[in-house]
C-alpha positions in Angstrom: 53.1 39.4 3.7 54.9 36.1 2.9 58.1 35.0 4.6 60.6 32.4 3.8 59.7 29.1 5.5 63.0 28.7 7.2 62.6 32.1 8.8 59.2 31.3 10.1 60.4 28.0 11.6 63.4 29.7 13.2 61.2 32.3 14.8 59.0 29.5 16.2 62.1 28.2 18.0 62.5 24.9 16.1 66.1 25.8 15.4 68.4 28.3 13.7 67.6 29.4 10.2 70.6 27.4 8.8 69.3 24.3 10.6 65.9 24.8 9.1 67.3 25.1 5.6 69.0 21.8 6.2 65.6 20.3 7.4 63.8 21.5 4.3 66.5 20.2 2.0 66.2 16.8 3.7 62.4 16.7 3.2 61.6 16.9 6.9 59.2 19.8 6.6 55.7 19.9 5.1 53.1 22.6 4.6 49.4 21.4 4.5 50.6 17.9 3.7 53.0 18.8 0.9 56.7 18.4 1.3 58.4 21.8 1.3 61.3 22.8 -0.9 64.1 25.2 -0.1 63.0 28.7 -1.2 59.3 28.1 -0.4 57.5 31.0 1.3 54.6 30.9 3.7 51.7 33.1 2.7 49.1 31.7 5.0 49.9 32.0 8.7 47.1 29.5 9.5 48.8 26.8 7.3 49.6 23.4 9.0 53.4 23.2 9.1 55.0 19.9 10.3 58.6 19.0 11.1 59.3 15.3 11.2 55.5 14.8 11.2 55.0 17.0 14.3 52.9 20.2 14.0 54.7 23.4 14.7 53.0 26.3 16.6 53.7 29.3 14.4 53.8 32.8 15.8 53.8 36.3 14.3 56.9 38.5 14.9 55.0 40.6 17.4 53.6 37.6 19.3 56.8 35.9 20.4 58.9 37.3 23.2 62.6 37.1 22.6 64.4 35.5 25.5 68.2 34.9 25.9 70.1 32.8 28.4 73.8 33.0 29.3 75.0 29.6 30.3 78.4 28.6 31.8 79.1 25.3 30.0 81.2 22.7 31.8 83.6 20.5 30.0 82.2 17.2 28.9 78.7 18.4 27.8 77.7 18.1 24.1 76.1 20.9 22.1 73.3 18.7 20.8 69.7 18.2 21.8 70.1 14.5 22.4 72.9 11.9 22.3 72.4 8.3 21.3 74.9 7.2 24.0 73.1 9.1 26.7 75.8 11.6 27.4 75.0 15.0 28.9 74.0 17.8 26.7 73.9 21.6 27.2 70.1 21.5 26.9 69.6 19.2 29.9 70.0 21.9 32.5 68.0 24.7 30.8 64.5 25.8 32.0 61.6 24.1 30.3 59.5 26.0 27.8 55.9 25.4 26.8 55.4 27.1 23.4 59.0 27.8 22.4 62.4 26.1 22.1 65.9 27.1 23.1 68.3 27.6 20.2 72.0 27.5 20.9 73.9 30.5 19.5 76.8 28.5 18.0 78.6 25.5 19.5 81.4 24.7 21.9 83.4 21.4 21.7 82.8 18.9 24.4 86.3 19.7 25.8 85.6 23.5 25.7 83.9 25.3 28.6 82.6 28.8 29.2 80.0 31.2 27.9 77.2 29.8 25.6 74.2 31.8 24.7 70.7 30.4 24.1 67.7 32.2 22.6 64.0 31.5 21.7 64.4 33.6 18.5 66.0 31.4 15.8 66.5 34.5 13.6 68.5 36.2 16.3 70.6 33.1 16.7 71.3 32.8 13.0 72.4 36.5 12.6 74.7 36.3 15.7 76.4 33.2 14.2 76.7 34.4 10.6 80.3 35.2 9.7 79.2 38.4 7.9 78.2 40.0 11.3 81.8 39.7 12.6 80.7 39.3 16.2 83.7 38.9 18.4 84.2 35.8 20.5 86.9 35.9 23.1 88.6 32.8 24.6 91.0 32.1 27.4 93.3 29.5 26.0 96.2 27.5 27.7 98.7 26.1 25.3 101.5 23.6 25.8 104.7 24.3 24.0 107.1 27.1 23.2 105.5 30.2 21.9 107.5 33.1 20.4 106.6 36.5 18.8 106.9 35.1 15.2 104.2 32.5 16.0 101.9 35.1 17.4 102.4 37.4 14.4 101.5 34.5 12.1 98.3 33.8 14.0 97.3 37.5 13.8 98.2 38.0 10.1 96.5 34.7 9.1 97.3 31.1 8.4 95.9 28.6 5.9 93.5 26.0 7.3 91.8 23.2 5.4 88.7 25.4 5.1 90.5 28.6 4.2 92.6 31.3 5.8 91.8 32.1 9.4 93.3 34.5 12.0 93.0 35.9 15.5 91.8 39.5 15.7 93.8 39.9 18.9 96.2 37.9 21.0 97.1 38.9 24.6 99.6 37.0 26.7 98.4 36.4 30.3 101.3 34.6 31.8 102.5 31.0 32.3 105.1 28.7 33.7 107.4 26.3 32.0 105.8 25.0 28.8 102.3 26.1 29.8 101.2 29.6 28.6 97.9 31.3 28.8 96.5 33.8 26.2 93.3 35.6 25.5 92.4 35.4 21.8 89.6 36.9 19.8 87.9 35.5 16.7 85.0 36.7 14.6 83.9 33.6 12.6 83.4 30.7 14.9 84.4 27.9 12.6 84.5 24.3 13.9 87.5 24.0 16.3 88.9 27.2 14.9 90.9 28.2 18.0 92.5 24.8 18.5 93.3 24.4 14.8 95.0 27.8 14.6 97.3 27.0 17.5 98.0 23.6 16.0 99.5 25.2 12.9 102.2 26.6 15.1 103.1 23.3 16.6 101.6 23.7 20.0 98.6 22.0 21.7 95.7 23.6 23.4 95.3 22.0 26.8 92.4 24.2 28.0 89.9 26.4 26.3 87.2 28.6 27.7 85.0 31.2 26.1 84.8 34.3 28.2 83.0 36.8 26.0 80.5 37.0 23.1 80.2 40.5 21.7 80.0 42.6 24.8 78.4 39.9 26.9 81.0 38.5 29.4 81.0 35.3 31.4 80.3 36.6 34.9 82.7 35.3 37.5 79.8 34.6 39.9 78.0 32.3 37.5 79.0 28.7 38.5 79.8 26.0 36.0 76.5 24.5 34.8 74.6 27.6 35.9 72.5 29.9 33.7 70.9 33.3 34.0 68.2 35.0 31.9 69.3 38.3 30.3 67.4 41.4 31.0 65.7 43.4 28.3 68.6 45.8 27.9 71.0 43.0 27.2 68.6 41.3 24.8 68.2 44.5 22.8 72.0 45.0 22.8 72.3 41.7 20.9 69.4 42.5 18.6 70.7 46.0 17.8 74.1 44.5 17.0 72.7 42.4 14.2 70.2 45.0 13.0 67.0 43.6 14.4 64.1 45.6 15.9 64.3 46.0 19.7 62.2 43.8 21.9 59.6 45.5 24.0 58.7 42.7 26.4 60.5 40.5 28.9 59.5 37.6 31.1 61.6 39.1 33.9 59.3 40.9 36.3 60.4 43.8 38.7 60.1 41.3 41.5 62.5 38.9 39.7 65.0 41.7 39.3 64.9 42.4 43.1 65.3 38.7 43.9 68.2 37.9 41.7 69.5 34.5 42.3 72.6 34.5 44.4 75.7 32.5 43.5 75.0 30.2 46.4 71.5 29.4 45.2 72.6 28.7 41.6 75.4 26.5 43.0 72.9 24.5 45.1 70.6 24.1 42.1 73.5 22.8 40.0 74.6 20.4 42.7 71.1 19.0 43.1 71.0 18.4 39.3 74.4 16.7 39.4 73.3 14.4 42.3 70.1 13.5 40.5 71.8 12.7 37.3 74.5 10.6 39.1 71.8 8.7 40.9 69.9 8.0 37.7 73.0 6.8 35.9 74.2 4.3 38.4 74.4 0.8 36.9 71.3 -1.4 37.5 73.5 -4.0 39.2 74.8 -1.5 41.7 71.2 -0.3 42.5 70.1 -3.9 43.0 73.1 -4.6 45.3 72.3 -1.5 47.3 68.7 -2.8 47.8 70.0 -6.2 48.9 68.7 -7.8 45.8 71.8 -8.9 43.9 71.3 -10.9 40.6 72.1 -14.6 40.4 75.7 -15.5 40.9 76.3 -13.8 44.2 74.8 -13.6 47.7 72.3 -10.8 48.5 74.0 -7.5 49.3 77.4 -8.8 47.9 79.8 -6.6 45.9 81.3 -3.3 46.7 79.0 -0.6 47.9 78.8 2.2 45.3 80.3 5.5 46.4 77.9 8.3 46.8 78.6 11.1 44.4 79.4 14.5 45.8 80.0 16.6 42.7 81.4 20.0 43.2 80.0 22.8 41.0 82.4 25.5 41.7 82.7 28.7 39.8 85.7 28.9 37.5 88.5 30.9 39.0 89.7 33.7 36.9 89.9 37.4 36.5 86.9 39.6 35.8 86.6 41.0 32.3 89.6 40.0 30.3 91.5 42.8 28.6 91.8 42.8 24.9 94.2 44.8 22.8 93.0 46.9 19.9 
């Protein structure tokens, strides 16, 4: 049975189906040495498929185990696999895979924190992101400016953005002081910067934004910033059922793993070790030379200020448990 090429590549973990369609349109995919075209189907599972010249290990639907991670994204990280400027990305902290690849389920802006899902099944990622599925995303948002009931009604009924009408499914006020107000809002599309742009139409500015829920998967309060956890089979199948996919029968989590769930303290230590390693690797070469007593020409050995040792703090975000939403 033949399958669309982008679907086969998504299942292999190269990227989401939409990303693969873009790759094919750009001429980056070939089958048995012939550049593929959008709409091509793969009839031979033993065919040599390459992406950017690199062979792809294809897998049948029954051979690949669907895995899903819940990640607590800190502010400042980019939702890209690599950055030309060397900035941190959300993929830097994830566990390494041998025959698969993590695919992000949607994106969060660099200045947005909170729950971000990753999966090895590109088809699952594509369906979860597709607007037709109407999967709820809930955010905790802090805005600066005066907010009244008319503005909230506008946001719920719908306002015109440059890419069409958008609206919040729900808005719940959570308190505030002075000009700072906190709300929990729900959207179902996930357009680029949608939450921020919606509030901007009402003349207020978003000063903090954190995703706290995706479907019925909540950001657990004991998962530190920069920490991740692998979802159990029940949670994976909840996501698959929600987008009309067959349930997964296997998991890489063993009964021993379930008994030895990582404590918040262990995850925090792992995050801190990662931060310290990255900070150490990113110190300027001149500072490292000075620390070794081998300063470059133009100054005595060991001259210059001693670089401060980083002691990053990877604390868990403070907040309530599961945010309440209004129906």
